[in-house]
DSSP file (Angstrom, degrees, kcal/mol; ACC not computed):
  #  RESIDUE AA STRUCTURE BP1 BP2  ACC     N-H-->O    O-->H-N    N-H-->O    O-->H-N    TCO  KAPPA ALPHA  PHI   PSI    X-CA   Y-CA   Z-CA
    1    1 A M              0   0    0      0, 0.0    43,-0.1     0, 0.0    42,-0.1   0.000 360.0 360.0 360.0 127.9    9.7    7.8    6.2
    2    2 A N        +     0   0    0      1,-0.1     2,-0.4    41,-0.1    38,-0.1   0.391 360.0  74.0-126.4  -1.2    7.8   10.7    4.6
    3    3 A S    >   -     0   0    0      1,-0.1     3,-1.6    37,-0.1     4,-0.2  -0.954  64.1-143.4-128.9 135.7    9.5   11.3    1.3
    4    4 A E  G >  S+     0   0    0     -2,-0.4     3,-2.2     1,-0.3    -1,-0.1   0.825 101.2  70.0 -58.6 -31.5    9.4    9.4   -2.0
    5    5 A S  G 3  S+     0   0    0      1,-0.3    -1,-0.3    -3,-0.1     7,-0.1   0.707  88.3  64.1 -63.6 -17.8   13.0   10.3   -2.4
    6    6 A E  G <  S+     0   0    0     -3,-1.6    -1,-0.3     2,-0.0     2,-0.2   0.515  86.8  93.9 -82.5  -6.0   13.9    7.9    0.5
    7    7 A L  S <  S-     0   0    0     -3,-2.2     2,-0.0    -4,-0.2    36,-0.0  -0.603  77.9-120.3 -88.1 148.1   12.7    4.9   -1.5
    8    8 A S     >  -     0   0    0     -2,-0.2     4,-2.5     1,-0.1     5,-0.2  -0.272  36.1-100.8 -71.9 171.3   15.0    2.8   -3.7
    9    9 A E  H  > S+     0   0    0      1,-0.2     4,-1.7     2,-0.2     5,-0.1   0.921 125.7  49.1 -61.1 -42.7   14.2    2.5   -7.4
   10   10 A E  H  > S+     0   0    0      1,-0.2     4,-2.0     2,-0.2    -1,-0.2   0.910 111.4  49.5 -61.4 -44.2   12.5   -0.9   -6.9
   11   11 A E  H  > S+     0   0    0      1,-0.2     4,-3.1     2,-0.2    -1,-0.2   0.861 106.5  56.1 -66.5 -36.4   10.5    0.5   -4.0
   12   12 A K  H  X S+     0   0    0     -4,-2.5     4,-2.5     2,-0.2    -1,-0.2   0.882 106.7  50.6 -60.1 -40.0    9.4    3.5   -6.1
   13   13 A I  H  X S+     0   0    0     -4,-1.7     4,-1.8     2,-0.2    -2,-0.2   0.930 113.2  44.4 -66.7 -43.2    8.0    1.2   -8.7
   14   14 A I  H  X S+     0   0    0     -4,-2.0     4,-2.7     2,-0.2    -2,-0.2   0.932 112.3  53.2 -62.0 -46.3    6.1   -0.7   -6.1
   15   15 A Y  H  X S+     0   0    0     -4,-3.1     4,-2.3     1,-0.2    -2,-0.2   0.904 109.3  48.8 -56.8 -45.0    4.9    2.5   -4.5
   16   16 A N  H  X S+     0   0    0     -4,-2.5     4,-2.0     2,-0.2    -1,-0.2   0.863 110.6  50.2 -67.8 -35.2    3.6    3.8   -7.9
   17   17 A K  H  X S+     0   0    0     -4,-1.8     4,-2.3     2,-0.2    -1,-0.2   0.889 110.5  50.5 -68.6 -37.2    1.7    0.6   -8.5
   18   18 A L  H  X S+     0   0    0     -4,-2.7     4,-2.9     2,-0.2    -2,-0.2   0.884 108.0  52.9 -66.8 -35.9    0.2    0.8   -5.1
   19   19 A K  H  X S+     0   0    0     -4,-2.3     4,-2.3     2,-0.2    -2,-0.2   0.913 109.7  48.5 -62.0 -42.6   -0.9    4.4   -5.8
   20   20 A D  H  X S+     0   0    0     -4,-2.0     4,-1.9     2,-0.2    -2,-0.2   0.921 112.2  48.9 -63.1 -43.7   -2.6    3.3   -9.0
   21   21 A W  H  X S+     0   0    0     -4,-2.3     4,-2.3     1,-0.2    -2,-0.2   0.923 111.4  49.5 -59.4 -46.1   -4.3    0.5   -7.1
   22   22 A R  H  X S+     0   0    0     -4,-2.9     4,-2.7     1,-0.2    -1,-0.2   0.887 107.7  54.0 -63.1 -38.5   -5.4    2.9   -4.4
   23   23 A A  H  X S+     0   0    0     -4,-2.3     4,-2.3     2,-0.2    -1,-0.2   0.911 109.1  48.9 -61.1 -41.9   -6.8    5.4   -7.0
   24   24 A D  H  X S+     0   0    0     -4,-1.9     4,-2.4     2,-0.2    -2,-0.2   0.915 113.3  46.4 -62.8 -43.8   -8.9    2.5   -8.5
   25   25 A K  H  X S+     0   0    0     -4,-2.3     4,-2.4     2,-0.2    -2,-0.2   0.909 111.9  51.3 -66.1 -40.2  -10.2    1.6   -5.0
   26   26 A A  H  X>S+     0   0    0     -4,-2.7     5,-2.4     2,-0.2     4,-0.7   0.885 110.5  48.7 -63.8 -41.4  -10.9    5.2   -4.1
   27   27 A R  H ><5S+     0   0    0     -4,-2.3     3,-0.8     3,-0.2    -2,-0.2   0.941 111.3  50.0 -63.3 -47.6  -12.9    5.7   -7.4
   28   28 A E  H 3<5S+     0   0    0     -4,-2.4    -2,-0.2     1,-0.2    -1,-0.2   0.891 118.2  38.9 -57.5 -41.8  -14.9    2.5   -6.7
   29   29 A A  H 3<5S-     0   0    0     -4,-2.4    -1,-0.2    -5,-0.2    -2,-0.2   0.511 106.0-127.8 -87.8  -3.7  -15.7    3.6   -3.2
   30   30 A Q  T <<5 +     0   0    0     -3,-0.8    -3,-0.2    -4,-0.7    -4,-0.1   0.927  67.0 127.9  51.8  50.8  -16.2    7.2   -4.2
   31   31 A L  S   <S-     0   0    0     -5,-2.4    -1,-0.2    -6,-0.1    -2,-0.1  -0.893  70.0 -92.4-128.9 154.6  -13.8    8.3   -1.5
   32   32 A P    >>  -     0   0    0      0, 0.0     3,-1.4     0, 0.0     4,-0.7  -0.441  40.6-119.0 -64.3 147.7  -10.7   10.5   -1.5
   33   33 A A  H >> S+     0   0    0      1,-0.3     4,-1.8     2,-0.2     3,-0.8   0.826 109.9  63.5 -61.9 -34.1   -7.6    8.3   -2.0
   34   34 A Y  H 34 S+     0   0    0      1,-0.2    -1,-0.3     2,-0.2   -12,-0.0   0.732  93.9  63.4 -66.0 -18.5   -6.1    9.3    1.4
   35   35 A I  H <4 S+     0   0    0     -3,-1.4    -1,-0.2     1,-0.1    -2,-0.2   0.850 104.7  46.2 -70.9 -35.1   -9.0    7.6    3.1
   36   36 A I  H << S-     0   0    0     -3,-0.8     2,-0.3    -4,-0.7    -2,-0.2   0.989 139.0 -26.9 -68.6 -59.9   -8.0    4.2    1.6
   37   37 A F     <  -     0   0    0     -4,-1.8    -1,-0.3    25,-0.0     2,-0.1  -0.971  62.6-121.8-154.1 140.7   -4.3    4.7    2.6
   38   38 A H    >>  -     0   0    0     -2,-0.3     4,-2.0    -3,-0.2     3,-0.6  -0.451  35.2-110.1 -74.0 156.5   -2.0    7.8    3.1
   39   39 A N  H 3> S+     0   0    0      1,-0.2     4,-2.5     2,-0.2     5,-0.2   0.869 119.6  59.0 -56.0 -36.8    1.1    8.0    0.9
   40   40 A T  H 3> S+     0   0    0      1,-0.2     4,-1.8     2,-0.2    -1,-0.2   0.861 104.9  50.7 -64.5 -32.9    3.3    7.3    4.0
   41   41 A H  H <> S+     0   0    0     -3,-0.6     4,-2.5     2,-0.2    -1,-0.2   0.922 109.7  49.4 -66.7 -42.9    1.4    3.9    4.4
   42   42 A L  H  X S+     0   0    0     -4,-2.0     4,-2.6     1,-0.2    -2,-0.2   0.882 110.1  51.2 -65.3 -35.6    2.0    3.1    0.8
   43   43 A M  H  X S+     0   0    0     -4,-2.5     4,-2.2     2,-0.2    -1,-0.2   0.900 110.2  49.7 -62.9 -40.0    5.7    3.9    1.2
   44   44 A S  H  X S+     0   0    0     -4,-1.8     4,-2.5     2,-0.2    -2,-0.2   0.899 111.0  49.1 -64.3 -42.4    5.9    1.7    4.2
   45   45 A I  H  X S+     0   0    0     -4,-2.5     4,-2.2     2,-0.2     5,-0.5   0.949 110.7  50.5 -63.4 -46.9    4.2   -1.1    2.3
   46   46 A A  H  < S+     0   0    0     -4,-2.6    -2,-0.2     1,-0.2    -1,-0.2   0.903 115.0  43.4 -57.4 -42.7    6.6   -0.7   -0.6
   47   47 A R  H  < S+     0   0    0     -4,-2.2    -1,-0.2     1,-0.2    -2,-0.2   0.856 113.7  49.9 -74.2 -33.3    9.6   -0.8    1.7
   48   48 A H  H  < S-     0   0    0     -4,-2.5    -2,-0.2    -5,-0.2    -1,-0.2   0.822  85.5-155.3 -75.3 -32.9    8.3   -3.7    3.8
   49   49 A K     <  -     0   0    0     -4,-2.2    -3,-0.1    -5,-0.2    -4,-0.1   0.948  16.9-156.1  52.1  57.2    7.5   -6.0    0.9
   50   50 A A        -     0   0    0     -5,-0.5    -1,-0.1     1,-0.1     3,-0.1  -0.288  21.5-173.5 -62.4 144.6    4.9   -8.1    2.7
   51   51 A C        +     0   0    0      1,-0.1     2,-0.3    27,-0.0    -1,-0.1   0.531  67.6  33.2-113.0 -15.2    4.2  -11.6    1.5
   52   52 A T  S  > S-     0   0    0      1,-0.1     4,-1.9    23,-0.0     5,-0.1  -0.877  83.2-107.9-137.9 167.2    1.3  -12.5    3.8
   53   53 A L  H  > S+     0   0    0     -2,-0.3     4,-2.0     1,-0.2     5,-0.1   0.871 121.4  55.3 -65.3 -35.3   -1.6  -10.8    5.5
   54   54 A D  H  > S+     0   0    0      1,-0.2     4,-0.8     2,-0.2    -1,-0.2   0.928 105.2  52.8 -62.2 -43.4    0.2  -11.2    8.8
   55   55 A D  H >4 S+     0   0    0      1,-0.2     3,-1.2     2,-0.2     4,-0.4   0.923 106.2  54.2 -56.7 -44.2    3.2   -9.4    7.3
   56   56 A L  H >< S+     0   0    0     -4,-1.9     3,-2.0     1,-0.3    -1,-0.2   0.902 101.3  57.8 -56.0 -43.6    0.9   -6.5    6.3
   57   57 A E  H 3< S+     0   0    0     -4,-2.0    -1,-0.3     1,-0.3    -2,-0.2   0.741 100.9  58.5 -62.8 -19.8   -0.4   -6.1    9.8
   58   58 A N  T << S+     0   0    0     -3,-1.2     2,-0.4    -4,-0.8    -1,-0.3   0.547  81.3 104.1 -85.3  -7.2    3.2   -5.5   10.9
   59   59 A V  S X  S-     0   0    0     -3,-2.0     3,-1.9    -4,-0.4   -14,-0.1  -0.626  87.5-101.6 -76.7 129.4    3.5   -2.6    8.6
   60   60 A N  T 3  S+     0   0    0     -2,-0.4   -16,-0.1     1,-0.3    -1,-0.1  -0.243 103.0  13.6 -55.0 127.2    3.3    0.7   10.6
   61   61 A G  T 3  S+     0   0    0      1,-0.2     2,-0.6    -4,-0.1    -1,-0.3   0.448  98.6 109.0  89.2   2.5   -0.1    2.4   10.4
   62   62 A I    <   -     0   0    0     -3,-1.9    -1,-0.2    -6,-0.2     2,-0.1  -0.934  49.4-169.8-115.6 114.8   -1.9   -0.6    8.9
   63   63 A G     >  -     0   0    0     -2,-0.6     4,-2.3    -3,-0.1     3,-0.2  -0.374  39.9 -92.1 -98.9 177.9   -4.4   -2.3   11.2
   64   64 A K  H  > S+     0   0    0      1,-0.2     4,-3.1     2,-0.2     5,-0.2   0.862 121.7  56.7 -56.8 -40.7   -6.4   -5.5   11.1
   65   65 A R  H  > S+     0   0    0      1,-0.2     4,-2.1     2,-0.2    -1,-0.2   0.914 108.5  45.0 -62.6 -42.6   -9.4   -3.7    9.6
   66   66 A K  H  > S+     0   0    0     -3,-0.2     4,-3.3     2,-0.2     5,-0.5   0.887 113.3  51.6 -68.9 -36.8   -7.5   -2.3    6.6
   67   67 A V  H  X S+     0   0    0     -4,-2.3     4,-2.6     1,-0.2     5,-0.4   0.943 110.4  48.3 -63.6 -44.6   -5.8   -5.7    6.1
   68   68 A E  H  < S+     0   0    0     -4,-3.1    -2,-0.2     1,-0.2    -1,-0.2   0.892 120.3  38.4 -61.2 -37.3   -9.2   -7.4    6.1
   69   69 A K  H  < S+     0   0    0     -4,-2.1    -2,-0.2    -5,-0.2    -1,-0.2   0.883 137.7   9.8 -81.8 -37.6  -10.6   -4.9    3.7
   70   70 A F  H  X S+     0   0    0     -4,-3.3     4,-2.4    -5,-0.2    -3,-0.2   0.445  94.1 102.0-123.5  -3.5   -7.6   -4.4    1.3
   71   71 A G  H  X S+     0   0    0     -4,-2.6     4,-2.6    -5,-0.5     5,-0.2   0.892  83.3  48.5 -57.7 -48.7   -4.9   -7.0    2.2
   72   72 A I  H  > S+     0   0    0     -5,-0.4     4,-2.3     1,-0.2    -1,-0.2   0.911 112.9  48.9 -59.6 -41.5   -5.6   -9.4   -0.7
   73   73 A G  H  > S+     0   0    0      2,-0.2     4,-1.8     1,-0.2    -1,-0.2   0.920 112.4  48.4 -66.0 -42.2   -5.5   -6.6   -3.3
   74   74 A I  H  X S+     0   0    0     -4,-2.4     4,-2.6     1,-0.2    -2,-0.2   0.919 109.9  51.6 -63.8 -42.6   -2.3   -5.2   -1.8
   75   75 A L  H  X S+     0   0    0     -4,-2.6     4,-2.7     1,-0.2    -1,-0.2   0.903 108.8  52.0 -60.6 -41.1   -0.7   -8.6   -1.8
   76   76 A E  H  X S+     0   0    0     -4,-2.3     4,-1.4    -5,-0.2    -1,-0.2   0.876 108.6  49.8 -64.1 -36.3   -1.6   -9.0   -5.5
   77   77 A V  H  X S+     0   0    0     -4,-1.8     4,-0.6     2,-0.2    -2,-0.2   0.932 113.0  47.5 -67.6 -43.5   -0.1   -5.7   -6.4
   78   78 A L  H >< S+     0   0    0     -4,-2.6     3,-0.7     1,-0.2    -2,-0.2   0.878 110.1  52.3 -66.4 -35.2    3.1   -6.7   -4.6
   79   79 A E  H 3< S+     0   0    0     -4,-2.7    -1,-0.2     1,-0.2    -2,-0.2   0.836 114.8  41.7 -66.0 -31.5    3.2  -10.1   -6.3
   80   80 A N  H 3<        0   0    0     -4,-1.4    -1,-0.2     1,-0.2    -2,-0.2   0.402 360.0 360.0 -96.5   0.7    2.9   -8.5   -9.7
   81   81 A A    <<        0   0    0     -3,-0.7    -1,-0.2    -4,-0.6    -2,-0.1   0.482 360.0 360.0 -81.6 360.0    5.3   -5.6   -9.1
């Protein structure tokens, strides 16, 4: 999936919250946002609706290192979406 238009309305809300979260993390780390996660990864997370860190590792393009670094934050965004 490469297009926002492929997301359901609920998934778009989650995706936008994840983009806001990513922007905050990128600012804190003084990095471009795409270094944290690409948009396609955020779309996959929004569609997958992971509930655990293990679930996140099963999302395409997200490895153990990203889960260790950002997993708790992502799960908090998903929980509050």
